[in-house]
N, C-alpha and C positions, 0 to 999 in steps of 0.2 A: 588554698586561697581562691575565692571566687573570681572568675574572669569577667570584667565589666562588659556590658552590652553597649557597644559603641555605635552611634548613629553614623550612617554614611554621609549625612549632611554635615555633621560635626567635622568629620575627617576631611571632607572637601574644603570647608572653610579653613581648617587648620593648615592644610597644604598651601592654600592661596596666601594666607598671612605669612607662612614661612617663606614662600617665594618672594613676596613683596617687601617683607620686613616692616610692614605698616598695616594697622587696622584700616586706616583711611583709604589707602590705595587698594587694599584687598576688597573693601566695600565697594569702591568705584568699579573694580573689575567684575565683581559678582552682580552688580546692580542692586546692592542692598544698602541699608543705612549703616553708619559706623556702629551705632548702638546695637543693631541686630547682629553684626559680626561679633561684637564684644560678648553678647549674651551666649552665642553659640560656643565661643571659646571657653567661657566660664562654665557652661554645662559640660563640656568635654573634660575640663579640669576636675569638675566635681565628680564625674564618673570615674576618674582615675585617682580617687581618694584625695582629691584636693591638690595633687602635685601640680605646681605651676609649669606651664609649657613655654611661656615667654617671660622674659624680663621686660617690664614696661619702662622705657627710657624716655628722656625728654623729647627725643625725636625718633619715633618709631619703636619697634620692639626687636628683641633678639631671642633666639631659641635658648632655652635652658638645657641642661644635660638630659632631663626627661624628654624635652621636646625633640632633641637630636635622636634619642632612642626611638621615639614614636615615628619619625619621618619615614624610614623604609617600610614599616608595616602599613602606614597609611597609604603610601604609594602603591604597595602591592594590592591592597583592597581596592583602591581606585582603578588600577589597571584591570583587575579581575571583573569589576562591575562594568567597565567599558567593554571588555571582551564579551561579557554576557549580553550586553545591550546590542553589540554588533551581531552576535549569533541569533538573538531573538528577532532582530530586524530582518536578517536573512531568511529565517523561517517564515515570517509573515509575507515576505516578497517572493517566496519559493526560489530563493537564490542560494540556498544552502540546506543543510539538514539531510534527512535520509528518507527513503521510501522502501518499505519492506512489503512485498506482496507475493501471493501464490496464485497458481492457476492450474486447472486440470489440463490434461495433455492436449486435447484437440483445440482448446482455446489458444494454444501456442502456434497453431497453424496459420491463423490470419488475424484474429481479434487482438490478441495481446501484442504481437509485433507492430501492428499499425498504431495502436495506442501508445506503446512505449517509444516508437520513433518520434511521434508528435510531441510526447512529453519531454524527451531528451533534447529535442530541438528548441523547446521553449525554456527549459530549466536545466541547462547542462551542468550546473554545479551541485545538483542534488545527487547524493550517493544512492544507488539503486541496488537492492538485492532481491532475487526472485527464487521461488521454490516451485517445484512441480509435484502434484500429488492428486489423489482422489479426494472428492468433496469432503467426506467425513474427517479425513486426516487434516485437510486444510482448515476446516472449522475448528478442530482441536487446537491447531497452532495459533489460530486467530484468538480463541478464547484465552489461551495461555499468555498472550501478549507478544508472541514472536513475530506476528504479522500485523500490518496496519490494515490490510484489505486482502480479500481473497475472491478470485473469480471462480464461481462454483455453478453447478447445474443440478437439476432435479432428477438426474439419472438414478434409477433405483428407488424413487419415492420422493416425498417432499423434504424440505429443509425445515428443521425445528425453528420456526420464526420468532417465538417470544424473546429468545436470547440475542437474536441478530436483526440488524437493520438490513433489509434486502433491497438493493437498487437494481430494478429490472433493466437488463441490457437488450435481450432479444429472445424471441421464441424460435426454436431451432427445429427444422424439419429433418427427416431421415431419408437416406438413399439405401438401396440394397445393391451391393457390388457383386456382379456376376462376371464370368469369363466372357470375353468377346465372342459373339456368335451364339450365346445362350438363346434358347427359343423365346424367352420373354422379351428379348431386345426387339423382336419384330412387332410387338404390341403398340397400340396407338398412344397410350398415356400412362399415368401412374399405375403401379401394381399394388394389389393387396398382399399383405404378408402371408395370408392363407394360401396363396398360389404357390408358396414355397414351403408348405408344411412338411413335405416329404424330403426336403433337401438336407444335405449335410451342412452344418453351420460352423463357422469359425468365430470364436468368441474370446473375450479376454478372461473369462472364468468358466469353470466347468458347469455351473448352473446359470440359468438365465436370470434368476432373481438378482436384482441389484445392478444389472448391466443394461445396455441398450435393448437386449432381447426381451426385456419386460414388455416391450411393445407387442411382441408375438403372444405373450401370455394374455394381454388385454384383448387380442383378437381371436382368442379361443383355442390356441394350440400350444403345445410345449415343444419347442424346437430341439432337434437332436444335435447336440454339440459334439462334433467329430474331432475338432482340433482346438486346443486352448493356446492362443497366441496373443501376447500382450501388446506388441508394438505394431503400429498401424501399417508401416511399410512392409513388414513381414506378413501381415494379413493379406495385403495385396498380392504378394508372391504366391501365397496358398491359393487365392482365388484364381489368379492367372494360370496356375498349374491344373485347374479343374478339380481341386480337392474340396471345394465347398463354396458357400456364399457367406457374405458378412454384411452387417449393417454399418453404414458410414454416416456420421452426423454432418450437417451442412457445413460446419466450420472447417471440416477436413476435406470437403469435396473438391477443392481447387487443386489438390496435389495428387490426383489419381493418375496411375500409369496408363499408357496407351493401350495395353492389352487387357484392360479391365473396363467394363461398362457400368455406369451408375444409373440405376432406375429409380425415379422418385417413388417414395412410398405414399400411398393414399392415406391422408390424415383422417382417421375415423375417431371422433371424440376429442379432437383438439390436437395441438402440436405435440411431438414426441417429448420434448423437454424444454424447459425454460432455463436461461442463463442469467445469473445475477452477479453483481459485485456485492459481497457481504462484508459488513463491518459489525462491530460489537455495539449493541444498543446501549446508549447512555455513556459511551466512552468518546471523549473528544477526538475528532479526526484532525490529524496534522494537516497543515496547508498543502504539503506535498501530496498527501493521499487524496485530498479534495481535488487537486489539480489533475491527478491521474484518473480519478473517477470521471471527471469531465472528458478526458481524452478517450477513456473506454466508451463512453456514450457516443462520442463522435465517430469512433471506429465502428461501433455496432450499427450505427445508422447507415453506414456505407456498405454493409454486408447484405446481399439479397436475402429476402425472406425465404 
């Protein structure tokens, strides 16, 4: 047997008539005319194969057996619709819902924590989940719908922009980390990476391609990767021990240890990399993600160039 397609308006009117025991009183409560209420009830009864829901009495109405069966179902539908309305209102007001975002590791040093602290202070009831990863993996997660937004960078090349909406946050300069007392620390200003062409380098990968050391390739030399170390604090330990030098992005520069010196790298041909908040082009952005994007922009504006 086919299940009738019942209008939520019909059910709302039905419940009001059932509560009041009168078309007239229900119409007054709803702000409708009595004839309009009567038509809604007739339409509902017609959708239910003509089964009468109320006995029409000289004074008011009374539920029939079919009407009594319908009441709990109508109440469940009304409650579900009210719940959906509350949740949708919370989403609009960023007073509920969820935010799922990802970020590359050094963005977690300053940019993301400042943005997230501001977001949580303004929207404490939003559930937040965060992932860390490299830009290609984050973009894959974004495309698959597992993330609402990803903080990514142009390390290792550009970002395939046709598929993504890229919201520029900042252009990030580079530093080279050397042991305290390194000869270059006596210089007056920024260094060229070519001055360290013969140094041992500590990098996150065995090859410079796709890492921050792309900057050295652009400056005409292939750095010698002596140690592959993924975690930034461990890289600092290797530098402090005199085992090599490493590149540090500006976002991570605030957490350097005292026995390591950061030397600004002379930008030749533009900044080393750009940082973006990426979303999927053409996909609606949830209000929570819109609010977090605003917090990211505010945090980025406070980070020195």
